[in-house]
TORLUM-808583 format. One record per residue: residue number from 1; residue in one letter; x, y, z of N, C-alpha, C, O, CB in turn. Coordinates in steps of 0.02 Angstrom, whole numbers, plus 50000, padded with zeros to 5 digits. Each point is the difference from the previous one (the first is absolute). Glycine has a CB too. Layout:
% residues N
R    n  res  n.east  n.north   n.up  ca.east  ca.north  ca.up  c.east  c.north   c.up  o.east  o.north   o.up  cb.east  cb.north  cb.up
R  NUM    A       X        Y      Z        X         Y      Z       X        Y      Z       X        Y      Z        X         Y      Z
...
***
This chain:
% residues 83
R    n  res  n.east  n.north   n.up  ca.east  ca.north  ca.up  c.east  c.north   c.up  o.east  o.north   o.up  cb.east  cb.north  cb.up
R    1    M   49826    50833  49159    49975     49981  49934   50036    50044  49948   50001    50061  50008    49885     49903  50040
R    2    P   50142    50007  49900    50032     50040  49948   49951    50046  49966   49940    49985  49995    50142     49923  49987
R    3    W   49944    50149  49995    49956     50051  49969   49963    49973  49940   49944    50021  49986    50133     50067  50053
R    4    C   49953    49864  49924    49968     49975  49939   49934    49965  50016   49957    49996  49956    50156     49992  49992
R    5    R   49879    49986  50112    49938     49967  50017   49942    50049  50007   49942    49980  49992    50124     49932  50065
R    6    Y   49949    50150  49957    49946     50049  50005   49967    50011  49932   49941    50018  49997    50119     50038  50098
R    7    F   49977    49933  49852    49972     50010  49933   49954    49943  49980   49962    50007  49952    50139     50058  50017
R    8    Q   49902    49880  50067    49956     49944  49985   49931    50010  50032   49954    49962  49986    50146     49963  50006
R    9    R   49894    50125  50051    49937     50013  50033   49958    50048  49958   50026    50033  49954    50027     49948  50159
R   10    Q   49884    50023  49903    49956     50046  49964   50013    50072  50020   49987    50045  49960    49927     49865  50034
R   11    S   50111    50101  50065    50012     50069  50023   50058    50001  50048   50027    49948  50018    49852     50080  49966
R   12    F   50140    50032  50036    50051     50009  50050   49967    50008  50068   50021    50042  50040    50057     50011  49875
R   13    A   49871    49906  50098    49961     50006  50062   50042    50003  50063   49983    50038  50045    49928     49901  49897
R   14    P   50145    50023  50063    50039     50005  50062   50029    50069  50011   50020    50016  50056    50006     49863  49933
R   15    F   49977    50161  49959    50029     50067  50006   49946    50053  50006   50017    50059  50001    50081     49902  49935
R   16    G   49840    50020  50067    49946     50048  50009   49992    50047  49942   49989    50060  50010    50032     49932  50110
R   17    V   49985    49984  49820    49993     50042  49940   49932    50033  50002   49950    49969  50017    50127     49956  49917
R   18    T   49921    50138  50048    49938     50038  50003   49963    49998  49934   50028    50015  49947    50024     50059  50138
R   19    Y   49885    49908  49918    49957     49998  49942   49939    50044  50013   49978    50006  50057    50061     49877  49912
R   20    L   49934    50146  49979    49938     50038  50005   49958    49981  49941   50020    50009  49942    50035     50087  50119
R   21    A   49886    49877  49951    49954     49977  49948   50036    49952  49952   49990    50002  49940    49947     50106  50068
R   22    G   50104    49848  50020    50035     49950  49960   50060    50026  49962   50032    49961  49964    49861     49984  50026
R   23    K   50124    50118  50017    50058     50029  49966   50057    50009  50048   49991    50022  50057    49933     50037  49862
R   24    L   50136    49924  50059    50060     50006  50041   50018    50073  50011   50005    50038  49952    50035     49851  50006
R   25    L   49971    50130  50104    50024     50067  50015   50076    50001  50007   50032    50049  49981    49860     49976  50075
R   26    G   50138    49922  49970    50072     49996  50003   50028    49979  50067   49964    49998  50050    50037     50088  49864
R   27    L   50063    49899  50086    50037     49982  50060   50028    50064  50031   50022    50045  49965    50006     49841  49989
R   28    T   49971    50117  50112    50031     50055  50036   50075    49985  50008   50022    49945  49985    49869     50083  50076
R   29    A   50146    50021  49963    50071     49990  50013   50011    49945  50052   50047    49961  49995    49975     50159  49977
R   30    E   49934    49877  50078    50006     49949  50052   49990    49931  49970   50036    49953  50017    49923     50129  50069
R   31    Q   49992    49911  49870    49986     49936  49969   50055    49980  49952   50019    49941  49997    49859     50081  50014
R   32    L   50149    50025  49951    50056     49986  49956   50061    49978  50040   50035    49954  49981    49920     50129  49935
R   33    A   50058    49951  50139    50057     49983  50043   49994    49928  50025   50049    49963  50000    49961     50157  50034
R   34    E   49930    49860  49986    49990     49932  50023   50012    49950  49944   50032    49948  50010    49885     50093  50074
R   35    L   50059    49974  49857    50009     49956  49943   50073    49993  49980   50023    49945  49983    49864     50088  49977
R   36    L   50151    50022  50043    50071     50000  49980   50047    49983  50057   50061    49996  49990    49911     50089  49925
R   37    H   50000    49904  50145    50041     49983  50059   50051    50054  50017   50058    49985  50014    49926     49894  49958
R   38    V   49994    50183  50026    50041     50057  50021   49957    50042  50047   49940    49988  50008    50128     50012  49883
R   39    S   49963    50048  50141    49963     50042  50047   49960    50053  49963   50015    50019  49943    50072     49960  50145
R   40    H   49862    50045  49946    49959     50055  49973   50044    50062  49989   49990    50036  49951    49907     49918  50108
R   41    A   50151    50057  49986    50045     50057  49993   50042    49995  49937   50014    50051  49967    49990     49959  50158
R   42    T   50017    49930  49857    50039     49990  49939   49959    50018  49939   50026    50033  49955    50039     49876  50100
R   43    I   49873    50072  49943    49956     50017  49943   49993    50076  49996   50007    50029  49946    49931     49862  50065
R   44    N   50048    50141  50045    49991     50073  50000   50063    50036  49977   49996    50049  49963    49921     49940  50130
R   45    K   50141    49987  49929    50063     50031  49980   50012    49991  49925   50019    50047  49966    50027     49931  50149
R   46    R   49942    49962  49860    50011     49987  49929   49953    50040  49955   50018    50018  49944    50022     49868  50086
R   47    V   49899    50126  49993    49952     50040  49961   50030    50069  49986   49993    50027  49945    49909     49911  50106
R   48    C   50132    50090  49999    50029     50067  49993   50069    50000  49969   50016    50041  49956    49918     49992  50143
R   49    V   50109    49920  49923    50070     50001  49980   50014    49961  49936   50038    50023  49958    49989     49989  50162
R   50    D   49943    49930  49873    50015     49956  49943   49936    49964  49976   49994    49940  50010    50124     50045  50032
R   51    P   49835    50052  49928    49937     49969  49980   50008    49945  49948   49956    49958  49993    49990     50149  50033
R   52    N   50110    49892  49937    50010     49947  49950   50016    49933  50032   50000    49949  49965    50041     50138  49956
R   53    S   49971    49912  50145    50014     49936  50033   49936    49967  50025   50002    49948  50032    50109     50096  50002
R   54    L   49832    49986  49950    49934     49973  50019   49957    49989  49939   50015    50026  49946    49993     50033  50164
R   55    P   49939    49902  49898    49952     49995  49945   49969    50069  49986   50000    50043  50045    49975     49836  49985
R   56    P   50000    50132  49910    49969     50065  49985   49941    50013  50047   49961    49954  50016    50073     50035  49864
R   57    F   49961    50072  50143    49946     50017  50046   49961    50060  49973   50022    50034  49953    50044     49921  50144
R   58    M   49877    50056  49933    49959     50057  49980   49984    50041  50062   49998    49974  50056    49952     49961  49847
R   59    K   50039    50129  50086    49978     50044  50053   49934    50030  49978   49994    50031  49947    50125     49995  50092
R   60    I   49831    49964  50003    49934     50026  49985   49999    50074  50019   50022    50017  50055    49923     49869  49964
R   61    P   50030    50158  49937    49997     50071  50017   49965    50012  50067   49947    49972  50014    50053     50055  49864
R   62    G   50032    50013  50164    49973     50015  50065   50021    49952  50054   49986    50010  50059    49919     50039  49884
R   63    Q   50130    49898  50038    50024     49950  50048   50076    50004  50005   50034    50014  49951    49869     49910  50024
R   64    K   50123    50065  50084    50073     50003  50011   50034    49933  49987   50057    49997  49979    49924     50093  50104
R   65    K   49983    49856  49931    50030     49933  49997   49995    49970  49930   49948    50004  49968    50024     49980  50152
R   66    P   50083    49985  49857    49998     49965  49936   49963    49933  50006   49995    49972  50055    50113     50083  49912
R   67    L   49867    49920  49977    49968     49935  49997   50033    49960  49944   50024    50029  49951    49866     50017  50094
R   68    W   50111    49889  49962    50027     49955  49950   49945    49955  49974   49966    49968  50040    50149     50036  50014
R   69    V   49877    49992  49880    49951     49956  49969   50030    49929  50001   50058    49990  49982    49894     50104  49944
R   70    V   50008    49858  50096    50024     49931  50008   50031    49974  49935   50052    49968  50002    49860     50013  50085
R   71    E   50056    50032  49857    50026     49975  49936   50069    50029  49985   50043    49965  49973    49840     50023  49984
R   72    D   50128    50075  50061    50066     50031  49990   50052    49969  50046   50058    49989  49980    49886     50118  49986
R   73    V   50036    49879  50095    50046     49968  50048   50018    49930  49976   50058    49980  50003    49893     50088  50092
R   74    E   49999    49894  49882    50013     49933  49974   50049    50002  49943   50048    49961  49998    49838     50004  50037
R   75    A   50102    50080  49917    50044     50005  49941   50071    50020  50021   50049    49972  49975    49852     50059  49954
R   76    W   50105    50016  50117    50065     50022  50024   50037    49943  50034   50060    49990  49989    49895     50127  50025
R   77    M   50009    49845  50028    50032     49944  50035   50022    49946  49952   50054    49972  50007    49876     50053  50093
R   78    R   50028    49961  49850    50018     49949  49950   50061    50022  49960   50041    49958  49981    49840     50006  50012
R   79    S   50125    50101  49995    50058     50024  49962   50065    49997  50040   50054    50007  49971    49868     50068  49966
R   80    H   50073    49915  50128    50059     49996  50043   50016    49929  50024   50041    49991  50044    49933     50125  49992
R   81    V   49994    49835  49934    50013     49931  50018   50064    49978  49965   50008    50011  49940    49869     49964  50076
R   82    N   50168    49993  50021    50061     49973  49971   49983    49936  49963   49972    49953  50029    50100     50099  50061
R   83    A   49945    49946  49847    49984     49941  49960   50050    49945  50011   49994    49946  49969    49954     50127  49946
***
């Protein structure tokens, strides 16, 4: 299924997006990798080596793993669509 069809859904349910009390917590590196059709290792490498090649991410204080907000990922993907 093309990535654009995921935006027609109410949520990123196939990717196991994490919600708490109805609020989005974010996509993990594994979930982002699945969405972008790359390996989890590629995401981890790009976070360290070339973070500008990924959608903007956040790091929660006290946590090691970055998270991606779905709206930021959607905007980043739309900005990379060839017209």
